[in-house]
C-alpha positions as CSV (number, residue, x, y, z in Angstrom):
1,M,-1.1,12.8,-24.2
2,K,-3.2,10.3,-25.6
3,N,-2.0,6.2,-25.4
4,S,-3.6,2.9,-26.6
5,I,-3.2,-0.8,-25.6
6,T,-3.7,-3.3,-27.8
7,I,-4.3,-7.0,-26.9
8,K,-4.5,-9.6,-29.4
9,W,-7.8,-11.9,-29.7
10,N,-5.5,-14.9,-30.4
11,E,-3.5,-14.5,-26.9
12,L,-6.7,-14.1,-24.9
13,Q,-7.9,-17.2,-26.7
14,Q,-4.7,-19.0,-25.8
15,Q,-4.6,-18.3,-22.3
16,I,-8.3,-19.1,-21.9
17,D,-7.8,-22.3,-23.4
18,L,-4.9,-23.5,-21.5
19,R,-6.5,-22.5,-18.3
20,N,-9.4,-24.9,-19.1
21,Y,-6.9,-27.6,-20.6
22,Y,-5.0,-27.3,-16.8
23,M,-8.5,-27.2,-14.9
24,G,-9.9,-30.1,-16.8
25,E,-6.8,-32.0,-16.2
26,S,-7.0,-31.5,-12.6
27,V,-10.6,-32.4,-12.2
28,K,-10.1,-35.6,-14.0
29,R,-7.2,-36.1,-11.3
30,K,-9.6,-36.2,-8.7
31,D,-12.6,-38.2,-10.7
32,N,-12.0,-40.7,-13.8
33,N,-15.7,-39.8,-14.9
34,A,-15.2,-36.1,-15.4
35,D,-15.5,-34.6,-18.5
36,T,-13.2,-32.4,-20.5
37,I,-13.4,-28.8,-19.5
38,Q,-12.0,-26.8,-23.2
39,S,-13.5,-24.2,-25.6
40,S,-14.4,-25.3,-28.7
41,K,-14.7,-23.1,-32.3
42,D,-17.9,-22.9,-31.4
43,D,-17.8,-20.9,-28.3
44,E,-16.4,-17.8,-30.3
45,E,-19.6,-15.8,-30.3
46,L,-20.3,-16.7,-26.9
47,F,-16.4,-15.2,-25.7
48,L,-16.8,-12.1,-28.1
49,M,-19.6,-11.5,-26.1
50,F,-17.9,-12.2,-22.4
51,A,-15.3,-10.0,-23.7
52,H,-17.8,-7.0,-24.5
53,N,-19.0,-8.0,-21.1
54,A,-16.1,-7.7,-19.6
55,C,-14.4,-5.1,-21.2
56,N,-17.3,-2.4,-20.7
57,E,-16.8,-3.0,-17.1
58,L,-13.8,-2.6,-17.3
59,V,-14.0,1.1,-18.7
60,T,-17.0,2.0,-16.7
61,A,-14.8,1.0,-13.3
62,V,-12.3,3.0,-14.4
63,A,-14.2,5.5,-15.8
64,L,-15.8,6.7,-12.6
65,R,-12.1,7.8,-11.4
66,F,-10.1,9.0,-14.5
67,P,-11.6,10.6,-17.4
68,S,-11.2,10.0,-20.6
69,I,-11.0,6.1,-21.1
70,G,-13.0,3.7,-23.8
71,Y,-12.1,0.4,-26.0
72,T,-13.0,-0.7,-29.6
73,I,-13.1,-4.3,-30.0
74,E,-11.9,-4.5,-34.1
75,G,-10.7,-7.7,-36.3
76,N,-8.4,-9.5,-34.3
77,D,-7.7,-6.8,-31.6
78,I,-8.8,-5.2,-28.7
79,T,-7.7,-1.4,-28.4
80,F,-8.0,0.6,-25.0
81,T,-7.4,4.3,-25.5
82,F,-7.0,6.8,-23.0
83,E,-5.3,10.0,-21.9
84,T,-2.6,11.0,-19.4
85,P,-1.6,14.7,-18.2
86,D,1.8,13.9,-19.7
87,D,4.2,11.5,-21.0
88,T,6.1,10.5,-17.7
89,R,5.3,7.6,-17.0
90,S,4.9,5.5,-20.0
91,H,7.1,2.6,-18.6
92,L,4.2,1.6,-16.9
93,L,2.1,0.6,-19.8
94,P,4.3,-2.9,-20.2
95,M,2.2,-3.7,-16.8
96,L,-1.2,-1.8,-17.5
97,T,-1.6,-4.4,-20.4
98,Q,-1.1,-7.3,-18.6
99,A,-2.8,-6.4,-15.9
100,I,-5.8,-5.7,-18.2
101,K,-5.3,-9.2,-19.9
102,D,-5.2,-10.9,-16.7
103,Y,-8.3,-9.1,-15.9
104,L,-10.0,-9.9,-19.0
105,V,-8.9,-13.8,-19.2
106,N,-10.1,-14.4,-15.7
107,E,-13.9,-13.0,-16.5
108,M,-14.1,-14.6,-19.9
109,T,-12.9,-17.7,-18.0
110,M,-15.4,-16.9,-15.4
111,Q,-18.0,-16.2,-17.5
112,W,-18.1,-19.0,-19.7
113,L,-17.7,-21.7,-16.6
114,L,-20.7,-20.2,-15.0
115,L,-22.5,-21.3,-18.0
116,R,-20.5,-24.9,-18.5
117,Q,-19.4,-25.6,-15.2
118,P,-20.8,-23.3,-12.3
119,N,-19.0,-25.6,-9.3
120,L,-15.5,-24.8,-11.1
121,A,-16.1,-20.7,-11.3
122,Q,-15.8,-19.7,-7.5
123,T,-11.9,-19.3,-8.2
124,Y,-12.4,-17.3,-10.6
125,I,-15.5,-15.1,-8.9
126,S,-13.3,-14.8,-6.3
127,L,-10.2,-13.2,-8.5
128,R,-12.1,-11.0,-10.1
129,G,-12.2,-7.9,-7.5
130,N,-8.1,-8.3,-7.1
131,L,-7.9,-8.0,-10.6
132,N,-10.2,-5.3,-11.5
133,S,-8.4,-3.9,-8.0
134,N,-5.0,-4.2,-9.9
135,V,-6.7,-2.4,-13.2
136,Q,-7.7,1.1,-11.2
137,F,-4.1,0.7,-8.9
138,M,-2.2,0.6,-12.6
139,F,-4.4,3.4,-14.1
140,A,-3.9,5.3,-10.6
141,K,-0.4,5.6,-11.3
142,F,-0.9,6.9,-14.4
143,Y,-2.5,9.8,-12.9
144,N,-1.0,10.5,-9.7
145,R,1.9,13.1,-9.8
146,E,2.9,13.5,-6.1
147,R,5.5,11.4,-5.2
148,R,5.2,10.0,-1.3
149,R,8.9,9.9,0.5
150,R,9.2,7.0,2.1
151,R,11.0,6.9,5.9
152,A,12.7,3.6,7.4
153,T,9.9,3.4,9.9
154,D,7.3,3.2,7.4
155,L,8.4,0.4,5.3
156,A,9.5,-1.2,9.0
157,G,6.0,-0.8,10.2
158,I,7.1,1.0,13.5
């Protein structure tokens, strides 16, 4: 079955602006002479390039394990398309959408900070691997059909 996930460009931009605002405010609290950290309309093309890079990295990493995945960026939408064996796991689409959004926002913010304020990008660099593995884990849930039975001793760690 063919599935698609559409992410609005405005939502990504708002999340990035919000993160940058709060990061700038926390830096100001520590240092009164600090500059504000906010993206502007001039950074729009830069963010579009970062979005292409992030989507390309994500699709490449996921395509190594799962077939037929792609993305398109048209207008104000980023659309990921992929095929799954059946329709039984469509309830996982909202979680996968959120995982992809989190990855894209983190990746684009990290890339932007590496250009503007490299010393503040460390947090986003450290989150990068976890968010990428989270997206891959969510894709794996679509393709894994077998169910493992859990015993009480498994949950207790015995």
